[in-house]
C-alpha positions in Angstrom: 40.2 15.6 -104.2 43.6 16.6 -105.5 44.6 20.2 -106.3 44.0 19.8 -110.1 40.5 18.5 -109.6 39.8 21.3 -107.1 41.0 24.0 -109.6 38.9 22.4 -112.4 35.8 22.4 -110.2 36.3 26.0 -109.3 36.6 27.0 -113.0 33.5 25.0 -113.9 31.5 26.7 -111.1 32.6 30.1 -112.3 31.5 29.3 -115.9 28.3 27.8 -114.5 27.4 31.1 -112.7 28.4 33.1 -115.8 25.9 31.1 -117.9 23.3 31.4 -115.1 23.7 35.2 -115.3 23.3 35.1 -119.1 20.1 33.2 -118.5 18.9 35.9 -116.2 19.7 38.7 -118.7 18.0 36.8 -121.5 14.8 36.4 -119.4 14.9 40.1 -118.5 15.3 41.1 -122.2 12.4 38.8 -123.3 10.1 40.3 -120.6 10.3 44.0 -121.1 6.7 44.4 -120.0 7.8 44.5 -116.4 10.9 45.6 -114.4 11.8 42.7 -112.1 13.1 44.8 -109.2 10.0 47.1 -109.2 7.7 44.1 -109.2 9.5 42.1 -106.5 10.5 45.0 -104.2 8.1 47.8 -104.7 4.9 46.0 -105.6 5.7 42.8 -103.6 4.4 40.7 -106.4 4.2 37.0 -105.2 3.0 35.7 -108.5 6.0 36.9 -110.4 8.2 35.7 -107.6 6.9 32.2 -108.1 7.5 32.4 -111.8 11.0 33.7 -111.4 12.0 31.1 -108.8 10.8 28.4 -111.1 12.8 29.8 -114.0 16.0 30.1 -111.9 15.5 26.5 -110.7 15.0 25.4 -114.2 18.2 27.1 -115.2 20.1 25.3 -112.4 18.7 22.0 -113.6 19.2 22.5 -117.3 22.7 24.0 -117.1 23.7 21.5 -114.4 22.9 18.7 -116.8 26.0 19.6 -118.8 28.2 18.9 -115.8 27.0 15.3 -115.4 29.1 12.5 -116.9 32.8 11.6 -117.3 35.3 14.4 -117.8 37.0 14.8 -121.1 39.6 17.3 -119.7 39.1 20.8 -118.4 39.0 22.5 -121.8 36.6 20.0 -123.4 34.4 20.3 -120.2 34.3 24.1 -120.5 33.4 23.9 -124.2 30.6 21.5 -123.5 29.4 23.5 -120.6 29.3 26.7 -122.6 27.7 25.1 -125.7 25.1 23.1 -124.0 24.6 25.7 -121.3 23.7 28.4 -123.9 21.4 25.9 -125.6 19.7 25.2 -122.3 19.0 28.9 -121.8 17.4 29.1 -125.2 15.3 25.9 -124.8 14.1 26.9 -121.3 12.9 30.3 -122.5 11.1 28.7 -125.5 9.4 26.4 -123.0 8.0 29.4 -121.1 6.5 30.8 -124.4 5.0 27.4 -125.3 3.3 27.4 -121.9 1.9 30.9 -122.6 0.7 30.1 -126.1 -0.5 26.5 -125.7 -0.8 25.1 -122.1 -2.4 28.3 -120.7 -3.6 29.6 -124.1 -6.9 31.1 -122.9 -5.2 34.1 -121.3 -1.9 35.9 -121.5 0.4 34.8 -118.7 2.3 38.1 -118.3 -1.0 40.0 -117.7 -2.0 37.5 -115.0 1.4 37.7 -113.4 1.8 41.5 -113.5 -1.6 43.1 -113.7 -3.5 40.6 -111.5 -0.6 39.2 -109.5 -2.3 35.8 -110.0 -0.5 33.2 -107.9 -2.2 30.3 -109.6 -0.6 31.4 -112.9 2.7 32.0 -111.0 2.8 28.5 -109.7 2.0 27.0 -113.1 4.7 29.1 -114.7 7.1 28.0 -112.0 6.2 24.3 -112.6 6.7 24.6 -116.4 10.2 26.0 -115.9 11.1 23.2 -113.4 9.6 20.5 -115.5 11.4 21.8 -118.6 14.6 22.0 -116.5 14.3 18.3 -115.7 13.7 17.5 -119.3 16.7 19.5 -120.5 18.8 18.0 -117.7 18.0 14.5 -119.1 18.5 15.6 -122.7 22.0 17.1 -122.2 23.4 14.8 -119.5 23.4 11.6 -121.5 26.5 10.2 -123.2 27.0 9.6 -127.0 24.4 12.2 -127.9 24.9 15.6 -129.6 23.3 18.9 -129.8 20.6 17.6 -132.2 19.6 14.7 -129.9 19.4 17.1 -127.0 17.0 19.4 -129.0 15.0 16.4 -130.2 14.5 15.0 -126.7 13.6 18.5 -125.4 11.0 18.8 -128.2 9.6 15.4 -127.4 9.5 16.3 -123.8 7.5 19.5 -124.5 4.9 17.4 -126.4 4.6 15.1 -123.4 4.0 18.1 -121.1 1.2 19.2 -123.5 -0.3 15.8 -123.4 -0.1 15.7 -119.6 -2.0 19.0 -119.5 -4.6 17.6 -121.9 -5.0 14.4 -119.9 -5.3 16.3 -116.6 -8.0 18.5 -118.2 -9.9 15.3 -119.1 -9.7 13.8 -115.6 -10.7 16.9 -113.7 -14.4 17.8 -113.7 -13.6 21.6 -113.8 -12.0 23.9 -116.3 -8.4 24.4 -115.2 -8.0 27.6 -117.3 -11.1 29.2 -115.8 -10.2 28.3 -112.3 -6.6 29.6 -112.6 -7.9 32.8 -114.3 -10.2 33.3 -111.3 -7.1 33.3 -109.0 -7.8 29.8 -107.7 -4.3 29.1 -106.3 -5.3 25.6 -105.3 -6.2 24.6 -108.9 -2.8 26.0 -110.0 -0.9 24.0 -107.3 -2.6 20.8 -108.4 -1.8 21.4 -112.0 1.7 22.3 -111.2 2.2 19.0 -109.5 1.2 17.2 -112.6 3.6 19.2 -114.8 6.6 18.7 -112.5 5.9 15.0 -112.1 5.7 14.6 -115.9 8.9 16.6 -116.3 10.7 14.3 -113.9 9.5 11.2 -115.7 10.3 12.6 -119.2 13.7 13.9 -118.1 14.5 10.4 -116.8 13.4 8.9 -120.1 15.8 11.2 -121.9 18.8 10.3 -119.6 21.4 7.7 -120.2 23.6 6.5 -123.0 22.3 7.3 -126.5 22.6 4.1 -128.6 20.3 4.7 -131.6 17.0 6.4 -132.3 15.3 3.1 -132.7 16.3 2.0 -129.2 16.2 5.2 -127.3 13.0 6.6 -128.9 11.1 3.4 -127.9 12.4 3.6 -124.3 11.5 7.2 -124.2 7.9 6.7 -125.4 7.3 3.7 -123.1 8.5 5.5 -120.0 6.7 8.7 -120.9 3.4 7.0 -121.5 3.7 5.2 -118.2 3.7 8.6 -116.6 0.7 9.7 -118.6 -1.2 6.5 -117.8 -0.8 6.8 -114.0 -2.3 10.3 -113.8 -6.0 9.2 -113.4 -5.0 6.5 -110.9 -3.0 8.9 -108.8 -5.9 11.3 -108.6 -8.2 8.5 -107.5 -5.8 7.2 -104.9 -5.3 10.7 -103.5 -9.1 11.0 -103.2 -9.6 7.6 -101.6 -6.4 7.1 -99.5 -4.8 10.4 -98.6 -8.0 12.4 -98.4 -10.6 9.7 -97.7 -13.2 11.8 -95.9 -13.6 14.5 -98.5 -13.9 14.8 -102.3 -10.8 16.4 -103.9 -12.7 18.4 -106.5 -15.0 19.9 -103.8 -12.0 21.0 -101.8 -10.3 22.7 -104.8 -13.2 24.3 -106.6 -16.4 23.5 -104.7 -16.2 26.0 -101.8 -15.8 29.7 -101.4 -12.2 29.5 -100.3 -10.3 26.8 -102.2 -8.4 24.4 -100.0 -4.7 25.0 -100.7 -3.7 22.2 -98.3 -5.6 19.6 -100.3 -4.0 20.9 -103.5 -0.5 20.5 -102.0 -1.4 16.9 -101.1 -2.6 16.2 -104.7 0.5 17.8 -106.1 2.7 15.8 -103.7 1.0 12.6 -104.9 1.9 13.2 -108.5 5.5 14.1 -107.7 5.9 11.2 -105.4 4.6 8.8 -108.0 7.0 10.2 -110.6 10.0 9.6 -108.2 8.9 6.0 -107.8 8.8 5.6 -111.5 12.2 7.3 -111.7 13.7 4.8 -109.3 11.9 1.8 -110.8 11.9 2.1 -114.6 
């Protein structure tokens, strides 16, 4: 690395952290119902910690997508980083509200995070931000696209996350909303694995060179629906191969103390499958 490249890298890192700080301020302003320091330090709120960690990770992924690809020169790189970085902050925060109003629509997420310190809700909120971060990363990192293609792929990605939540509700014999509202952390972990896995697959579908809507939209739909189609099979395989001596549903909701370890294994199965698709498709 020569001195010019090193200086350019330092400048971009500084701009990146500036945008990250803006993302933090925006999140703080949008959530005036709590004071972050009070919740994390004085109340030791683990649920909000999970949600905030996911949001920060989502910020890193989404803003980081603007750094991917060939350089157009330091000034063009800075302009792209600022423009798409600010767009990423907006889209990531909208994703959180979509989760609140649609994916977990049977209760108010902020109440569960603050009043009840519900870690099941915290891990789902964390997963939504990470999944949306992967989607935004794919949407802004491709070549030949523009701000409108980025917004369009993000919107399509949110629809696929909603469909993933709907499919998962269908294949599980219990009410996900009810279990999460009852502070069932295991149910939240399993659901989080589905959301992150879908985010990885959809983000991958949005990556690459943008040729035309006819070509890229078809590729996006095919890859995304492959992800949706494997959800039932992954749950069956987890039950029969990774946890052959127990029934997954019984471990998560059928006992007095839900089995968080079993939930981690289920979540891992979905994420591992998404990575295989990422490498293969």
